[in-house]
C-alpha positions in Angstrom: 149.8 92.7 64.3 148.2 89.7 65.8 147.7 86.7 63.4 144.1 86.7 64.8 143.6 90.4 62.8 142.5 90.6 59.6 143.6 94.1 57.7 140.6 94.0 55.8 137.8 94.0 59.0 139.4 97.6 60.0 137.4 99.8 59.8 135.3 102.9 61.7 132.3 105.2 61.1 132.5 108.7 60.7 129.8 110.3 62.1 131.6 113.8 64.3 130.7 117.0 61.7 129.6 117.4 58.1 130.8 119.9 55.4 128.2 121.8 53.7 128.2 124.3 50.9 125.6 126.6 53.0 128.1 126.7 55.9 131.5 126.7 54.2 133.6 130.0 53.2 133.5 130.9 49.6 137.0 131.4 49.9 139.1 128.4 50.6 141.6 130.3 52.9 139.7 130.5 55.0 137.7 127.5 55.1 141.8 126.2 56.0 141.8 128.9 58.6 139.0 127.5 60.7 139.4 124.1 60.4 143.1 124.6 61.3 142.2 126.9 64.6 139.4 124.2 65.4 142.7 121.1 64.9 144.8 123.6 67.5 141.8 124.0 69.5 141.3 120.7 70.1 144.6 120.2 71.4 144.9 116.8 68.4 149.0 115.9 68.5 151.0 118.1 66.2 148.5 119.7 63.8 151.2 121.8 61.8 151.9 118.3 60.4 151.5 118.2 56.4 152.8 116.0 54.0 154.5 117.5 50.7 154.4 115.5 47.6 156.8 116.1 45.2 157.7 114.7 41.7 161.4 114.2 40.6 162.6 115.1 36.8 161.9 111.0 35.9 158.4 111.4 37.2 159.0 109.7 40.4 156.8 111.0 43.4 157.8 111.0 46.8 156.2 111.9 50.0 157.0 113.4 53.3 155.8 115.1 56.9 157.2 118.6 57.0 155.5 121.6 59.1 153.9 124.6 58.5 155.3 127.7 59.4 153.3 130.7 57.9 150.3 130.9 55.7 148.5 133.9 53.9 147.0 134.9 50.8 150.4 133.8 48.6 150.3 130.3 50.0 151.4 128.2 52.7 155.1 128.4 53.9 157.3 125.7 55.3 161.4 125.4 55.7 163.8 122.8 54.4 167.6 122.8 53.2 167.7 123.2 49.4 169.9 120.7 48.7 167.8 117.8 50.3 165.9 115.8 47.8 162.8 117.7 48.3 164.6 120.5 47.6 166.1 119.7 44.6 162.9 118.2 43.1 161.0 121.4 43.9 163.8 123.2 42.2 163.5 120.8 39.1 160.1 120.6 39.2 158.0 123.5 41.2 154.6 121.8 41.1 153.7 120.1 44.5 151.0 118.8 47.2 150.7 119.0 50.2 148.2 117.1 53.0 146.7 117.6 56.4 145.0 115.0 57.7 143.6 115.3 61.2 142.2 112.1 62.4 140.5 112.9 65.4 138.6 115.5 63.8 138.2 113.0 60.3 139.4 115.6 58.3 142.0 116.0 55.3 142.7 119.0 53.6 144.4 118.5 50.4 146.5 121.6 48.1 147.8 121.4 44.8 150.5 124.3 43.9 153.0 126.1 42.5 156.1 126.1 44.6 158.6 128.8 45.0 161.4 129.8 47.0 160.6 132.5 49.0 162.7 135.9 50.2 166.1 135.8 51.8 164.5 138.2 54.1 161.9 136.1 55.0 164.1 132.9 55.9 166.3 135.3 57.6 163.7 136.1 60.3 162.4 132.7 60.8 165.9 131.2 60.9 166.5 133.7 63.7 163.6 132.4 65.8 164.3 128.9 66.1 165.6 127.6 68.7 169.8 127.0 68.7 169.8 124.0 68.7 167.8 124.2 65.6 169.7 126.5 63.9 173.3 124.4 64.3 171.2 121.4 63.1 170.6 123.4 60.2 174.1 123.6 59.3 175.1 120.1 60.4 173.0 118.1 58.7 173.4 117.4 55.0 169.8 116.4 54.9 169.2 113.6 52.5 172.7 112.5 52.0 173.9 109.2 52.8 176.4 109.4 56.0 177.9 106.0 57.6 176.7 106.6 60.9 175.0 109.0 63.4 178.4 110.0 64.8 178.9 112.3 61.7 176.2 114.1 62.5 177.1 114.9 65.9 180.7 115.3 65.7 179.0 118.1 62.8 176.9 119.6 64.9 179.5 119.8 67.6 181.6 121.4 66.0 179.4 124.1 64.3 178.2 124.7 68.2 181.9 125.6 68.9 182.4 127.6 65.7 179.0 129.4 64.6 178.9 131.3 68.7 175.5 132.1 69.7 174.0 134.0 66.9 174.2 131.9 63.5 173.4 133.3 60.3 171.1 131.1 58.3 173.0 128.4 56.2 172.8 129.9 52.6 171.4 126.1 50.9 168.4 126.3 53.6 165.6 128.7 53.9 161.5 128.7 53.1 159.0 127.2 50.4 155.7 128.5 49.8 153.1 127.0 48.0 150.2 129.2 46.3 147.3 126.8 45.8 145.5 126.5 42.4 143.4 123.8 43.8 141.7 123.2 47.6 140.1 119.9 49.0 138.2 119.8 51.9 137.0 116.3 52.9 135.0 115.6 56.3 134.7 112.1 56.7 130.3 110.8 57.1 128.8 107.7 57.7 128.6 104.9 55.6 131.8 106.5 53.6 128.9 109.3 52.3 132.1 111.8 52.6 131.7 115.4 52.4 134.2 116.4 49.6 134.4 120.5 48.6 136.9 121.0 46.2 137.6 125.0 45.4 139.3 125.8 41.5 141.1 128.9 40.8 139.7 130.5 38.0 140.2 133.7 36.3 137.3 135.5 38.1 138.0 133.9 41.3 137.4 130.3 43.2 134.6 127.9 41.9 134.0 125.4 44.7 132.0 122.3 43.7 130.8 119.0 45.3 132.6 116.1 44.4 131.5 112.2 45.1 133.1 110.5 48.1 
């Protein structure tokens, strides 16, 4: 960044849309589906990218981007190595958060909830739908582990390509997680920093929708 640029002066005015209670869904999943489909139709880069936040047993948070691979009334699904840092942290502390940030649409969606592994059958079905190279990679990469160089990965990938053949089975340490939301928040950027924020809290009788101050 140029030495003449003052970071404190970097700002923009959000003026593309609004989010009003009278024009939002009472069901947060339906609101998400509407916004997600609009993000896809807008052809913005990787509308399926989301940030996953987990917490270690020592209370240290960490985040990383992952890709949504499915959603329904049960929650949001993504896939990973169960022995990666995020996989281990979710196994020990199943509470997590997800965030979508669609910059071009000036929108953010946040979710909080409990996470669990999906069924082996669901993981098998998705694994078999992946490109063959990606299926080899799931076997080849000891995700989050320290390795001496990239050559280790390339050698492992080549060895698995040779031994696994054209129809590899899913690695036992790889599969899907599902976050079941207990909270959703939808953020729409607005002019003068008076942004729209609608939060949905899950209660025994259903979802409670409420507006938050920006």
